[in-house]
N, C-alpha and C positions, 0 to 999 in steps of 0.2 A: 504493500500500500504506500510506503514511503516513496518508492521509486515512481509510482504513478503520479503522486503529487509533485515530486521533483521534476519528472519528465514533462509534466504539463506546464510547469512554471518556467523552467530554464529554457527559453526559446527566444523568439525575436523580440519579446518585451525587453530583454536584456541585451541580446546580441545586436539588435538593430535600434530598438527604442532608446537605448542608453545614449546614443548619439544625439537624439533630439532633446533628451533631458539635459544633457551637458550644454547644448546650445542655448537652452532656456536659462539655466542656473549658473553656468560656468563651473569652475572648480568646486563651488559650493554645492554641486550636485551630490557630493559625498554626504553632506548634511541632509539633503533631500531624501537620500536612501536610508539614512539613520532614522529620520522621522517616519518614513514609510515602513521600516521594520518595526518601530514601536507601535504604530497603528495596527499593523498586522498581528503583533503580539496580543493585542486585546481580542482580536477575532479568534486567534488560535486558542487562547485561554477559554473563551466562551464556547467555542466549537468542541474542544476536547471534553469539557464538562458535560455538555449536552449529548455528545456522541457516546460518552460512557453510560449515560442514563437511557438513551434511545438510539441504539446502533442500527436503526433502520436505513436501508438504501433510500436515498432521496434527501437526507440530512435536513438542510435549512427549510425545505418545503414542508417537511413533516413538522419541524419545530414551529414554523409560522402558523400552521393549522392548529396545533395543540395549544400554543400559548398566546397567540394573537387572534387570528380569525382565518376563515377559509380563503377570503380574498387575498390576504397577505401570503398564504402558502401558494395560491395560484399565481400571483404576480411574481413572487420570488422564483418559482420553478420555471415559468415560461420566460421571464426576463433573463434568467441565467442560461436557460437553454439557447435563447437567441444570441446571448453574449458569447457562449462557447462556440456555437455554430459559426458566428461571424469571425471569431478568433481563428478558426480553422482556415478561413479565407485569407486572413492576414498572414498566417504562416506560409501559405502557398504562394502569395505574392512575394514574400521574402525569398522563397526558394528560387523563383525566377530571377530576382535581383542577384542572388549569390551565383547562379549559373552564368550570369553575364560576365562574371570575373574571368571565366575561361572561354565562353562562347558569346561575345558581346552582340553578334548580329542575329542571334536566334530570337524569334518572337516570344514574348513572355507567356502567351497563352499555351504554347507547346509544353512548357515546363509545368504550368499550372495543371494542365490536363494529365501529364505523366504522373505528377504527384498525387492527383486525385485517384487515379487508377491504382496506384501503389497502396494508398490508404484503404481503399475499399477492399483490396485483396487481403491486407494484413488483418483488418477488423472482422473479416468473415472467417478467420481462423478460430480455433477453439480458444477459450479464455486462457488456458495454460500457455499456449504458444504466444498469445498476445502479451501476457505478463512477462514471459521470458524475453521477448523482443524489446518491450518497453523498458524493462529493467536494464537490459544491456545498453540501450541508447542513453538512458539517464546516467548510468555509471560512467560512460564515456565522457559525457558533458561535465560531470563533477570533477573527474580526473583532469580533463583538459583545462578547466577553469583554475584548478590548483597549479598546473604547469604554467598557465598564462601568468598568474600572480607571481610565481617564482621567477620566471624569465623577466617579467617586467620589473620586478624588484631588483634583479641582477643588473638590468640596464641602468636603473637609477643609481644604485649604490656604486657601480663601476664608473659612473659618470659618462656612460656611452651616449646618453641623451641628458640634457639639462632638465631638472625638475620644473614643471610648468605651474605648480600650485600658486605661486606668487608672481608669475610672469604673464603679461597680457596688457591690453589697452585699458586706460582709465585709471583713476586714483585708487580704486579698490580691486586689484586683480582677482582676489579670491571671490569677491561678490560683484562681478562686473555689471550685473543687473539689479544690484541691491538685495536686501533680504527678501523682498517680494519675489524676485526671480527664483531664489532658493525654495520659497514656499510653493510657487507655481510648478516647480519640478516634482513635487510630492505626488501629484496625480499620476505621472508616468512611472514613478517608483512603485506606486500601488498596483498599477497594471502588471508590472514585473512580478509582484508577489502573488497575483491571482494564480491559484493552483493549490494553496493550502487546503481549501475546502474540498478539493477533489478526493482527498483521502476519506472524508466522511461520506461522500457520495458512494464510494465503493464499500461502505461499511457492511452491507448485506453479505459480503463474501468474507468477512473477518471471522477469526476463530473465537475471539472473546471481546467483551466490552473494553477491557483495559488495552487491548491491542490497538483499537481504533484511536483512543485518546492519546496513547503514547506515540502513535504514528503521526498524528497531527503536529505534536510538538517537535518531533524529530525532523519532519519536513520543514517546519519553520526555521529551526536552527541551522540545517544544512543550507537553506536558501539565504539566510541572513549572513552567514560567514562567507559564502561564495560571492554574493552580490557586493557586499561592502569591500571585500578584498579586491574584486575585479574593478569596481568603479574607482577605488582609490588609485590603483595602478593606471587605469585608463586616462584619467585627467592629469596624472602626474607625468605621463610620457608625451601625450599629444596636446597641443594647444586647443582649448575648448572650441574656438571659432573655426577650427578645421574639421569638426565633427558634424555628422548629419545622418540622413537615412538613405543616401544614395549608395553607400558602401558600409559594411559592418565596421563600427569603430574599432573592433578587435582586430580586424584586418589592417586598418589604418595604422594602428600602433606599430606594427612591425614593418610596414611600408615606410613610415616616417623614420624608423630606426635603421633603414636600409638592410633589412633581412628578408628578401623576397621569398626565399624558400619557406620560411616560417609563415609568411603571409598566406601562401597558397594552402599550407596545412591548416591554418586557422579558418580559412574560408571553407575548407572541406568540413571542418568541425561545426561551424555555424550552419552549414547546409544540413548536416545531420541533426543539429539541434532543432531546426525548423521542422523537419520531418517528424522528429520525436514529439515536439510540442503539438503539432497537428494530429499526430496519432493518438496521444493521450486525450486531447480535447474532443476528438471524434468519438472516442470510446465513452467519455463522460456524457456527451450530448445524447448519445443513443440510450444510455441508462436513465438519463433524466426524462426523456420522452416516454420510455417504458414505465417509469414511476408515475408520470402523469396519467397514462392510460390505466394503470392499476388503481389510481385514486378516482377514476371516473371523470378526469378532467381533460382527456384526450380520446379520440376514437379508439375503440377497443382493438382495432387491427394492429395498433402499435404496442399492444400488450401481449401479443402472441409470441411464443418462443418456438425455435426450431427443435428438432430432436436432440441437438447438442446443447440445448439450453440458451441459445442466443436470440436476442430480440432483433431479428434481421430486418423486419419492416421499419422499426424505429431507427435502425442503423442507416437504412437507405434514405429515409426522410431527413435525417440529420446531415445529409450531403448538400443541403442548401448552401452552406458556406462555400462550397466549391464553385457554385454558380455566381455567388457574390464576388469571388476572386476573379473569375473570368470577366465579368461585366466591368468591375472597377478598374482592372488593369488595362482595359480597352478605352474607357471613357476618361479617366483621370489618372494616367500612368504615373505622373510625377508625385502625386499626393495620395495614391491608392492606399499605401500602408497606413499613413496617419489617419485617414478617414475611417478605415476599418477598425483600427484599435480604439479610436475615439468613440465610434458607435458601440463597440464591444464593452467599453469600460463601465458605462452606466448600469448595464444589466448585472455585471459582476459585483459592483458596489451595492446594488439593491439587495442582492443575496446576503452580502455581509451585514448590511443594515438590519435586515430581517433577523439574522442570527443574533446580533447584539441585542435587539429589542426583545426577542424571544427569551434570551438568557436572563434579562432583567425580570421578566414576568415569571420565568421558571424559578428563580431564586425566591421571589415573593411568595410563591405557593408552598415552599418547603418549610417544615418546622425544623427544630434543631436536630431531632433524631434522624430525620430523613436526610438532612444536609450531611451529618456525620457518616451516614451509610453510603454516600456516593462513592463509586469506584475511583473517581478522580475528581478533585476539586480545583477550580480556577484560583490561582494565587492572587489574581487581581480583583476578584469578587464583582459585585454590582458596579462599583465605582469605575473599574476598568472598562466595562461595557458602555457605560454612559459617556466616558471620555472618548472612547473609540468611535462611538456613534457620532458625536459632535465633530470630531476631527475629519471623519469621512465626508460628512455634509459640507464642511468648509472646503475640503479638497475638491469636491465635485463643483462647488460654486466657482472655484478658481479656474476651472477649465473654460469659463467664458472668455478668458484672456488668452488661452493657449490652444485649446481644441474645442471650439464652440459646438462642433458637431455632437459632442457628448451630451450636452444639455438639450440641444434641439431634438436629437434622435430619442433621448430619454423621455422628453415630454410627450412626443408623438407616441412612443411605445406605451407609456402609462395610460394614455387616453384609449389607445386601441385595445390594450389588455383589459382595462376596466369595462369597455364596451363588450368585449368578448365574454367576460365574466357574467355580465348582466344577461346577455343573450343566452348563454348556456343555462343559467338559472331559470330563466323564463321558459326555455324549451323543456327542461326537466320538470318544472312545476306543472306545465300544461299537460304533461303525460303522466302525472301522478308519481314521479320518481323523486327520491330524496335528493336534495341539493348538496 
């Protein structure tokens, strides 16, 4: 389960999105990721406690229904499903960008299509083979990030490249866009941390309640160490104004350091990371849709399993992100990646908000004896969930200055989901079915 969360998180949010975060915040992006990690810690704490008490597949959708209301569970599940499906498209757009490193004249849609076919093939395998493949890819990414940090640190300590933390235009090189720039970078940092919740979504396949809760924390710790180490090296080696999303900043590091062989190797790794992230997201999206069907909130056809126990129909329907990737790469090729992750961010954060709100309600329902009997307790308690909730709301509000598509698509999505919820309830009520 840890590798599913790590594999779903370590992808283009870090390997490509870090360049945009550095462009917004400058070297202070290090602090953006520290704040992102602290906010994510509140979610990990709440999620681990809830998962230890309710290790059902579907996680925050189930928690929203039990402790808030059925509308909250519906919106969280469908919002997150769309976010993950859209993220698959973002990973595939990134695959095309990475392949241009070697074959710059190849149309992007060819690589998007090839990646889509590969993902469909892998996810139609048995769960055991899927887990083996995803664990292998996730392990490769963690190892390569560790090697990247070691090599980058070697370049800095050996003075092969001058440290860039306090070099740059303006009177405040570390904060080139002020403290506000650092705060604006938090939203992109949070997108990189999306994936912690994937562990709880796969909880139905866990062996014990404690295993789910511990897996959430281990996923968070692995991501925090890997991200903070990588970001610190990244902005130390490369001037922040030379970073962006046209090339992986991790490739740029070694190109700037005049080590082209390592640049090619890193490009291969980030290509693998994109495929791994898309693979894990595709898996999670299909399980979310299957969970919706099981709760009577999606057509029953998506709740059917094959003889091997796979939700094949839900899997195929979750291929929507592949179409998104094809369309955006043709219509807005320069900004396709940023538009996709911007649209994806709101749904992911909505799921986190529901988790935190549900955790507050969960704690209020417990007496002292029930609290003491929990398999795993959040060290942050209710206060951590309240602070995390407020911080996420502020981070989303800040995207109006950086990725306005997040709030626009989020507002449209909330209206559509609420309308769908009402239509569904009316349809079931007219037929005498429980809502």
